[in-house]
C-alpha positions in Angstrom: -11.7 -1.5 15.6 -12.0 0.3 19.1 -10.1 -1.4 21.6 -9.5 -4.4 19.7 -5.7 -4.2 18.5 -5.0 -5.1 14.4 -2.6 -7.0 13.7 0.4 -7.1 12.0 2.2 -10.2 10.4 4.3 -11.8 7.3 2.5 -12.3 4.7 1.9 -16.5 3.5 0.9 -17.7 -0.2 -2.7 -18.1 0.8 -3.0 -14.8 1.7 -2.2 -14.5 -2.6 -6.7 -14.6 -2.8 -7.7 -12.3 -0.6 -4.6 -9.9 -1.2 -5.7 -9.9 -4.3 -9.6 -9.4 -3.6 -8.6 -6.6 -0.8 -7.0 -4.8 -4.0 -9.5 -5.1 -6.8 -12.3 -3.7 -4.2 -10.0 -1.0 -2.6 -9.1 0.5 -5.5 -12.9 0.1 -6.8 -14.1 2.2 -3.9 -10.7 5.3 -4.3 -12.1 4.8 -8.2 -15.5 4.1 -9.4 -15.2 5.1 -12.2 -12.6 2.5 -13.5 -13.3 -1.3 -13.8 -10.9 -3.0 -11.4 -12.6 -6.6 -11.8 -11.6 -6.4 -15.3 -8.0 -6.2 -14.1 -8.1 -8.8 -11.3 -5.7 -11.1 -14.1 -3.2 -8.5 -14.7 -2.8 -8.2 -11.4 -2.9 -11.1 -10.4 0.4 -11.6 -12.2 1.6 -8.5 -11.4 1.0 -9.4 -7.4 2.9 -12.9 -7.7 5.6 -12.0 -10.5 6.4 -8.6 -9.6 5.0 -7.3 -6.2 5.8 -11.2 -3.5 8.7 -12.1 -5.7 10.8 -8.9 -5.3 8.7 -7.5 -2.2 8.2 -7.8 1.9 4.5 -8.1 2.2 2.7 -7.3 5.4 -0.6 -8.4 6.4 -3.3 -6.3 8.6 -5.8 -8.7 10.4 -8.7 -8.0 12.6 -10.7 -10.7 14.4 -9.2 -12.8 11.6 -9.8 -11.2 8.5 -7.1 -9.4 6.1 -7.7 -5.6 6.6 -5.1 -4.3 4.5 -1.5 -5.0 3.8 2.2 -3.1 2.7 4.9 -3.9 -0.3 8.2 -3.3 0.8 11.2 -3.5 -1.2 14.3 -4.3 1.0 16.4 -3.2 -1.1 15.3 -0.5 -3.1 13.1 0.9 -0.2 10.5 0.9 -2.6 6.9 1.1 -1.8 4.8 -0.3 -4.0 0.9 -0.6 -2.3 -0.3 0.3 1.0 -4.3 -1.0 0.1 -6.4 -1.0 3.2 -10.4 -2.3 3.6 -12.5 0.7 2.8 -14.1 -0.7 6.8 -11.4 0.1 8.4 -10.5 3.4 6.7 -9.7 6.6 9.0 -8.8 3.4 12.3 -4.8 3.1 12.2 -4.3 0.5 9.9 -3.2 2.7 7.3 -1.0 4.0 10.0 0.7 0.4 11.3 1.1 -0.5 7.9 3.5 2.7 7.7 5.3 1.8 10.4 5.9 -1.4 9.7 7.0 -0.4 6.7 9.0 1.9 7.7 10.9 -0.8 10.5 11.4 -2.6 7.0 13.3 -0.1 5.1 14.7 2.5 8.2 17.4 4.0 5.1 14.3 5.3 3.6 11.3 4.9 1.6 10.1 5.7 -2.2 6.6 5.5 -3.5 3.7 7.2 -6.2 0.5 8.2 -6.2 -2.0 9.4 -8.0 -1.5 13.1 -8.1 -6.0 13.4 -7.6 -5.4 10.7 -4.4 -5.1 13.5 -2.3 -6.7 11.5 0.5 -3.6 9.4 -0.1 -1.1 12.6 -0.4 -2.4 14.2 2.8 -2.5 10.0 4.4 1.7 10.1 3.4 2.7 14.1 4.7 1.2 13.3 7.8 3.5 10.6 8.2 6.5 12.1 7.3 7.4 11.9 3.2 7.9 14.7 1.5 6.9 15.1 -2.5 10.1 15.6 -4.4 9.2 15.1 -7.8 6.1 14.1 -10.6 5.5 11.4 -13.1 3.0 9.6 -14.8 2.7 5.6 -14.3 3.9 4.0 -17.4 0.8 1.4 -17.2 -1.7 3.4 -16.1 -1.0 7.4 -17.8 -2.1 9.2 -14.8 0.2 11.5 -13.6 1.9 10.9 -9.8 3.8 12.7 -7.5 7.0 10.7 -6.1 6.7 11.3 -2.5 10.2 10.4 -0.4 10.4 9.6 3.7 13.7 9.6 5.1 15.0 8.9 8.6 14.9 11.9 11.1 18.9 12.6 10.9 18.7 13.2 14.6 
């Protein structure tokens, strides 16, 4: 993304198709043995009924195209999704989205991450999250870590 900055903005209803497709292809890249195309209808319903209904969604754009988003429930401090387009991995998009999430929930953030997603775990640790527990994803059955970020008390 070079010298040009990624722009962050609030999600709009017109972003839905782009956000759903970005979710599909990003998760497909992260877990190539799972058919995420077969899960799109489930995700579309979850996106509208659960995530955008209860969370603030921040979108990252580069040259007019969506390259990421983060969902934060500002009441509970739960961060459900950080999605960054594979072609934008390692280019600061996720860091900008995490910074936005922290500003939306300055009292702290909680999230779950698959225990086999070492890339994401390293990222969260680098950005001040700590592993505070283990669980199982009720939908997928996958083992997950619960991670939390708390602001510096100083």
